[in-house]
C-alpha positions in Angstrom: 0.2 0.0 0.0 1.3 3.6 -0.8 1.6 5.8 2.1 1.6 9.0 -0.2 -1.6 10.6 0.1 -1.6 12.0 -3.6 -2.0 8.4 -4.1 -5.3 7.7 -2.2 -8.6 7.5 -4.0 -11.3 10.1 -3.4 -14.6 8.6 -3.5 -17.5 10.4 -4.1 -20.9 9.7 -2.4 -24.6 11.3 -2.9 -27.6 11.3 -0.5 -30.3 9.3 -2.0 -33.5 9.0 -0.2 -31.6 9.9 2.7 -28.9 7.1 2.2 -25.3 7.6 1.5 -24.5 5.9 -1.5 -20.9 5.3 -2.8 -20.0 6.1 -6.4 -17.1 4.7 -8.3 -13.7 7.0 -7.9 -12.8 6.2 -11.5 -15.7 6.3 -14.4 -15.2 4.2 -17.0 -13.3 5.8 -20.3 -16.3 6.0 -22.4 -18.4 7.4 -19.4 -15.6 10.5 -18.6 -15.1 11.0 -22.0 -18.7 11.5 -23.0 -19.5 13.7 -19.6 -16.7 15.7 -20.7 -17.7 16.3 -24.2 -21.2 17.3 -23.1 -19.7 19.8 -20.6 -17.4 21.2 -23.2 -20.1 21.9 -25.6 -21.8 24.1 -23.0 -18.9 25.6 -21.7 -18.0 27.1 -25.4 -21.7 28.2 -26.1 -22.2 29.7 -22.7 -18.9 31.6 -23.1 -19.9 35.6 -21.9 -23.5 34.1 -20.9 -25.2 34.3 -17.6 -25.7 30.7 -17.3 -23.1 28.5 -16.1 -22.2 25.0 -16.8 -20.6 22.3 -14.1 -19.0 19.1 -14.6 -19.0 16.0 -12.8 -17.4 16.8 -9.6 -20.4 19.2 -8.5 -22.6 18.4 -5.1 -26.3 19.6 -5.9 -28.5 19.9 -3.0 -32.2 19.4 -3.7 -34.1 18.1 -0.7 -33.4 17.0 2.7 -32.8 13.8 1.6 -31.2 14.3 -1.6 -28.0 15.2 -2.5 -26.8 14.5 -6.2 -23.2 14.8 -7.9 -25.0 15.1 -12.0 -22.5 14.6 -14.4 -23.4 17.8 -16.0 -25.4 20.5 -15.2 -26.5 24.3 -16.3 -27.3 26.8 -14.0 -29.2 30.2 -15.1 -30.0 31.6 -11.7 -26.3 32.2 -10.2 -28.1 32.8 -6.6 -28.0 28.9 -6.5 -24.5 28.7 -6.9 -22.6 28.6 -3.5 -19.3 27.5 -2.5 -20.1 24.0 -1.3 -22.3 23.5 -4.4 -25.5 24.2 -6.3 -28.5 24.6 -3.9 -32.0 24.2 -6.1 -33.0 23.0 -9.3 -30.6 23.4 -12.4 -32.0 24.3 -15.6 -30.7 21.3 -17.3 -29.4 18.4 -15.8 -27.4 15.4 -17.7 -26.6 11.7 -16.3 -24.8 9.6 -18.2 -25.3 6.0 -17.5 -23.2 3.5 -16.2 -24.3 -0.1 -15.6 -24.6 0.4 -11.7 -26.3 3.9 -12.0 -29.1 3.1 -14.6 -32.0 2.2 -12.5 -31.4 5.2 -10.1 -30.5 7.7 -12.9 -34.0 6.7 -14.9 -36.0 6.4 -11.7 -35.6 8.1 -8.6 -33.1 10.9 -9.8 -35.7 11.3 -12.8 -38.3 11.6 -10.1 -36.6 14.1 -7.7 -35.3 16.0 -10.8 -38.8 16.4 -12.0 -40.3 17.3 -8.3 -37.7 19.9 -7.9 -38.4 21.9 -11.0 -35.4 20.8 -13.5 -36.7 22.1 -17.0 -34.6 19.6 -19.1 -33.0 16.1 -18.3 -30.7 14.0 -20.4 -30.0 10.8 -20.1 -27.0 9.6 -21.9 -25.9 6.1 -22.4 -22.5 5.9 -23.8 -23.0 2.0 -24.3 -25.4 2.2 -27.1 -24.6 5.9 -28.0 -28.1 7.8 -27.5 -29.8 10.2 -25.5 -33.1 10.7 -24.0 -34.2 14.0 -23.6 -37.3 15.4 -21.0 -38.8 18.5 -20.5 -40.8 19.3 -17.7 -44.5 20.3 -18.7 -47.2 21.1 -16.2 -44.5 19.8 -13.6 -44.3 16.5 -15.1 -41.3 15.1 -17.5 -42.3 14.3 -20.9 -40.3 12.3 -23.1 -39.2 14.9 -25.9 -37.2 12.6 -28.2 -34.5 9.6 -28.1 -31.6 10.4 -30.0 -29.4 7.4 -31.3 -26.1 7.7 -33.1 -26.1 4.4 -35.6 -23.1 2.1 -36.0 -21.6 3.1 -39.2 -22.5 -0.8 -40.5 -26.1 0.1 -39.9 -25.9 3.9 -41.7 -24.1 2.0 -44.4 -26.7 -0.4 -45.2 -30.2 2.0 -44.2 -32.5 3.4 -47.1 -32.9 7.0 -46.8 -36.7 6.5 -45.2 -34.9 4.9 -42.4 -32.6 7.6 -42.2 -34.7 10.0 -42.0 -36.0 9.0 -38.9 -32.9 9.0 -37.3 -32.6 12.2 -35.1 -28.8 13.2 -34.9 -28.8 16.9 -33.2 -30.4 18.1 -30.0 -31.7 21.6 -29.9 -32.0 21.9 -26.0 -35.6 23.9 -25.0 -33.5 26.3 -22.7 -31.3 27.7 -25.6 -33.0 27.5 -28.7 -30.0 28.8 -30.5 -27.8 25.9 -29.7 -27.5 22.7 -31.8 -25.6 20.0 -30.2 -25.1 16.7 -32.6 -24.5 13.3 -31.3 -20.9 13.0 -33.3 -20.2 15.7 -30.4 -21.5 14.2 -27.6 -19.6 10.7 -28.4 -16.5 12.2 -30.2 -13.8 9.7 -29.1 -16.2 6.9 -27.5 -15.6 3.6 -29.9 
């Protein structure tokens, strides 16, 4: 065992329904690359604007029983940003799925984000290169669309009718002047 503190693992935890849940200290490469790509897209777009993007590692305080660490969040109300994290609903939250987080991100966290007033929620799956986008309408998340970057072999064999059904660009509801491509989200993700 190495006694050098620089090599100690830093474990992240979340408070989920009042219980501490330990998170992996090192996400898989594809998970990390996907989250980084999304944060970079928003960082570039938001330069010089009021809204701010926060990548993985920032605590999000939503209820007395729930403190999450989203992979990416965009906050336009800067009064919610404190030294210890974000207090209150972000405008947009992105969760990148990992095998151990799928149910939690799709069920519990989705419900809490909805109840707390997150305006837009993305569930990103680097394993199949898909993005589910939910918009808050009348205090409930409605599935806006599912986007999927098909593999090259499918694209090369698909006819024009099938290709026309594939959505490859996302326009966030809170930023109508931003177009996010799936190619940018999944850049360097094999």
